[in-house]
Each structure stands twice: as C-alpha cells, then as structure tokens.
C-alpha positions, 0 to 999 in steps of 0.5 A: 510488514508490521504496519496497521491496515489503516495506513496501508489502505490510506496509501493504496487509496492515494497511490494504487499503482505504487502499492501494486509495484511494492507488492510485486517486485 
C-alpha cells in the first residue's frame, strides 16, 4: 500500500466491487 489516494479513488469509482474484494481477501 504505497499509492496516492487519487489513483485508488479513481479505481474505486470505476470498479467498486473490485476494491471491496481487494480490501477483504
């Protein structure tokens, strides 16, 4: 975990389900 929140927010907006899966293995 060493990336800017901007990139993470953009990815989350594009694929919220993927972010949730990555957060909860």
